[in-house]
C-alpha positions in Angstrom: 22.3 18.7 -3.7 18.8 17.6 -2.4 16.6 20.2 -1.8 13.7 19.4 0.8 11.1 20.9 1.1 8.5 20.0 4.4 11.0 17.0 4.2 11.9 15.7 7.6 14.5 13.0 5.9 14.2 10.3 8.6 15.8 7.4 8.5 12.1 5.4 7.5 12.1 7.8 4.4 15.7 8.2 3.3 16.7 4.0 4.2 18.5 5.3 6.8 20.2 7.6 5.0 21.6 5.4 1.6 19.0 7.2 -0.4 20.5 10.8 -0.4 23.8 9.4 -0.4 26.9 10.3 2.7 28.5 12.9 0.0 25.4 14.6 -1.1 25.1 18.8 -0.1 21.4 18.8 1.7 19.5 21.8 1.5 15.9 21.6 3.9 12.6 24.1 3.9 10.2 24.2 6.4 7.8 26.4 7.9 8.2 24.8 11.5 12.4 25.3 13.4 11.7 22.8 15.2 12.1 20.4 12.4 15.0 21.7 10.1 18.0 19.5 10.3 16.0 17.9 13.3 17.8 14.5 10.8 20.8 16.1 9.1 22.8 18.3 11.8 24.9 18.9 8.6 21.9 20.2 6.3 21.8 24.3 4.9 18.3 25.0 6.7 16.0 27.6 5.2 12.7 29.0 7.6 10.1 29.4 5.3 6.5 28.4 3.5 7.8 25.7 0.7 5.7 27.0 -2.2 7.3 30.6 -1.5 10.3 29.1 -1.2 10.3 27.1 -4.1 9.3 30.3 -6.4 12.2 32.6 -4.8 14.8 29.9 -5.6 12.9 29.6 -9.5 13.2 33.7 -9.2 17.0 33.6 -8.4 17.5 31.0 -10.9 16.0 33.0 -13.6 17.8 36.2 -12.5 21.2 34.6 -12.7 20.1 33.1 -16.1 20.6 29.0 -15.0 20.3 27.1 -17.4 18.1 24.1 -16.5 20.0 20.5 -17.9 18.6 17.8 -19.8 15.9 15.8 -17.3 15.8 12.0 -16.5 12.6 12.0 -18.1 13.6 13.5 -21.4 16.4 10.8 -21.7 15.3 7.8 -20.8 11.5 8.5 -20.8 11.2 4.1 -21.3 13.0 3.0 -18.8 10.9 5.4 -15.7 7.8 3.7 -17.2 9.5 0.5 -16.4 8.2 -0.2 -13.1 11.9 -1.6 -12.0 10.7 -5.5 -10.6 9.7 -8.7 -12.3 7.7 -11.0 -10.3 8.0 -14.3 -10.6 5.1 -16.7 -9.0 5.9 -18.1 -6.2 2.1 -19.6 -5.2 2.4 -23.6 -3.8 -0.7 -25.9 -4.4 -3.4 -24.8 -2.5 -2.1 -21.0 -2.5 -1.3 -18.1 -4.4 1.6 -15.4 -4.4 -0.3 -12.1 -2.9 1.9 -10.1 -5.2 1.3 -12.6 -8.4 -3.0 -12.2 -7.8 -3.0 -7.6 -6.8 -0.7 -7.8 -10.6 -3.9 -9.7 -12.0 -6.4 -8.0 -10.2 -4.8 -4.7 -11.4 -5.5 -6.0 -15.0 -9.5 -6.7 -14.0 -10.4 -3.7 -12.2 -12.0 -0.5 -13.4 -8.7 1.9 -14.3 -11.3 4.2 -11.8 -11.4 2.9 -8.4 -10.3 4.5 -4.5 -8.0 1.8 -2.6 -7.7 1.1 1.2 -5.2 -1.1 3.1 -5.8 -2.6 6.3 -1.7 -2.4 7.6 0.2 -5.9 8.5 3.1 -7.5 6.8 1.0 -7.8 3.3 0.5 -3.8 3.3 3.2 -3.2 0.9 2.0 -5.2 -1.6 -1.1 -2.9 -2.9 0.4 0.1 -3.5 2.9 -1.9 -5.5 0.6 -3.7 -7.5 -2.9 -1.7 -7.6 -2.6 1.5 -9.6 -5.2 3.8 -8.8 -5.9 7.2 -11.4 -4.8 10.3 -8.9 -4.1 11.3 -4.9 -7.2 11.1 -3.6 -7.7 7.2 -4.9 -5.2 6.0 -2.1 -6.3 5.8 0.8 -4.1 4.2 3.8 -4.6 3.7 7.3 -1.3 3.2 8.9 -0.9 6.4 10.2 -3.2 5.1 13.4 -0.2 2.4 13.9 -2.6 -0.5 14.3 -4.5 -2.8 12.6 -8.1 -4.0 11.5 -9.3 -0.4 10.3 -8.9 -1.3 6.4 -12.4 -2.6 6.2 -14.2 0.6 7.6 -11.7 3.1 5.7 -13.0 0.9 2.3 -16.3 1.5 3.3 -15.8 5.2 4.1 -13.9 5.3 0.7 -17.1 3.7 -1.0 -19.5 6.2 0.1 -17.1 9.3 0.1 -16.8 8.8 -3.7 -19.5 6.6 -5.2 -18.7 7.0 -8.7 -15.6 4.8 -8.8 -15.8 1.8 -6.7 -13.9 1.1 -3.7 -11.0 -2.1 -3.2 -10.1 -2.5 0.4 -7.0 -4.7 0.8 -7.5 -6.6 4.2 -5.7 -9.5 6.1 -7.0 -12.4 7.7 -5.9 -11.2 11.0 -6.9 -7.3 10.7 -10.7 -8.8 9.1 -11.2 -10.6 12.4 -10.7 -7.8 14.7 -13.7 -6.4 12.4 -15.9 -8.8 11.1 -19.0 -6.6 11.8 -18.3 -4.3 8.9 -19.0 -6.2 6.9 -22.4 -6.4 7.5 -22.2 -2.5 7.4 -20.8 -2.7 4.3 -23.8 -5.3 3.4 -26.3 -3.1 4.3 -25.2 -0.1 2.7 -25.3 -2.0 -0.7 -21.9 0.0 -1.0 -19.6 -0.7 -4.3 -16.8 -2.4 -2.7 -14.4 -5.1 -3.0 -13.1 -6.7 -0.1 -10.0 -8.4 -0.6 -8.4 -10.5 2.1 -5.3 -11.7 1.8 -5.1 -15.2 4.2 -2.2 -16.4 5.3 -3.6 -18.3 8.7 -1.4 -15.9 10.6 -0.5 -12.0 11.8 1.9 -12.6 9.6 4.5 -9.7 10.1 5.0 -11.5 13.6 5.5 -14.4 12.4 7.9 -13.1 9.5 9.9 -11.6 12.1 10.1 -13.7 15.4 10.2 -16.5 13.6 13.8 -16.1 11.7 14.8 -15.0 15.4 14.6 -18.3 16.8 11.2 -17.0 18.8 7.6 -19.7 18.8 5.0 -18.4 16.5 2.3 -20.5 17.5 0.4 -17.3 18.9 -0.1 -15.7 15.7 -0.7 -19.0 13.8 -4.3 -19.5 14.1 -4.9 -21.6 10.5 -7.1 -20.0 7.7 -10.4 -18.8 8.0 -13.8 -19.2 5.8 -14.3 -15.5 5.0 -16.5 -16.3 2.3 -18.4 -18.2 4.0 -19.1 -15.4 6.6 -19.6 -13.0 3.7 -22.2 -15.2 2.1 -23.9 -15.8 5.7 -24.5 -12.0 5.7 -26.0 -11.6 1.9 -23.4 -10.9 0.1 -21.8 -12.4 -2.8 -18.1 -14.4 -2.3 -15.5 -16.2 -3.8 -12.6 -18.1 -2.8 -9.5 -17.8 -4.7 -6.3 -20.8 -4.2 -5.0 -20.1 -7.8 -4.7 -16.9 -10.5 -7.3 -19.1 -12.5 -10.2 -19.0 -9.6 -10.1 -15.2 -10.5 -11.1 -15.6 -14.1 -13.8 -18.8 -13.3 -16.3 -17.5 -10.9 -18.7 -14.2 -10.2 -15.9 -11.5 -10.1 -15.9 -10.4 -13.3 -19.4 -10.0 -13.1 -18.2 -8.0 -10.4 -15.7 -5.1 -12.3 -18.1 -4.8 -15.0 -21.3 -3.9 -12.9 -19.9 -3.0 -9.1 -23.1 -3.6 -7.6 -22.6 -4.4 -3.9 -20.2 -5.2 -2.2 -17.8 -8.5 -2.5 -15.5 -10.9 -0.7 -12.4 -12.0 -2.3 -11.0 -14.7 0.0 -7.7 -15.5 -0.8 -5.4 -17.9 0.3 -1.9 -16.6 0.6 0.9 -18.9 0.1 2.5 -18.2 4.2 6.3 -18.9 3.2 6.4 -15.3 1.3 7.7 -12.7 3.4 7.2 -8.7 1.9 10.5 -7.3 0.6 9.4 -3.9 2.4 8.8 -5.5 5.5 12.4 -7.6 5.2 13.9 -3.6 4.9 12.2 -2.6 7.7 13.5 -5.4 10.1 16.7 -4.5 8.8 16.3 -1.1 10.2 15.0 -2.3 14.0 11.4 -2.2 13.2 
């Protein structure tokens, strides 16, 4: 049985129903009549506030003396702490694997941080491999269905939470749409690390249309010198072409004392295709 409180259980959140299963009994609680059974016609619909419904359900279970069985956490806590994947570094000469890069960066950054991500081919990597201390520590722009907003969002996060450094992970295509915001970060001396994942293209289009046999020449534009742009605006920057570069430059000084913005210009391997995007394409995105 699946109890869904305020969740529509659409194709995206359930992987086209696979995460629920064909034989599961589904009960949906929602305060909006139109949302009930919008995607699961076989669901039992309960109209009402999610919190009130959950408390009423709990009270009824207690009245019937229903005893909860062992929780998965009690049975196999060590397995649940395991993230469930192993990353094999597939970096090629002169470029880095963005997954391995972010794992290494995660270990170097202060635990108290705010993470903001732009949209694009890379956008699944940061929430997979960069931890945040709480729900307020993660800010995503994909709700606007546009790339190019990640840097401005990171600036906003740095202003809103000056007590912790902000990390804005952006793609090269999105950053070129908002280059002027680098000057804003420099002028305000924000504690903001801008991580540019530069594959020299609009990667989502390359990985979507390329396998279809379509030309991707219009969306492949080659690498840009984002570190040079940042330095021209008066902020420190570093180019990363191998994981060892993270230990050989000024990044360690910044992580110890995040004063002002820092641009990490990472040249990532354009051959690496994001797993989440493959799944989205399989679903018809």
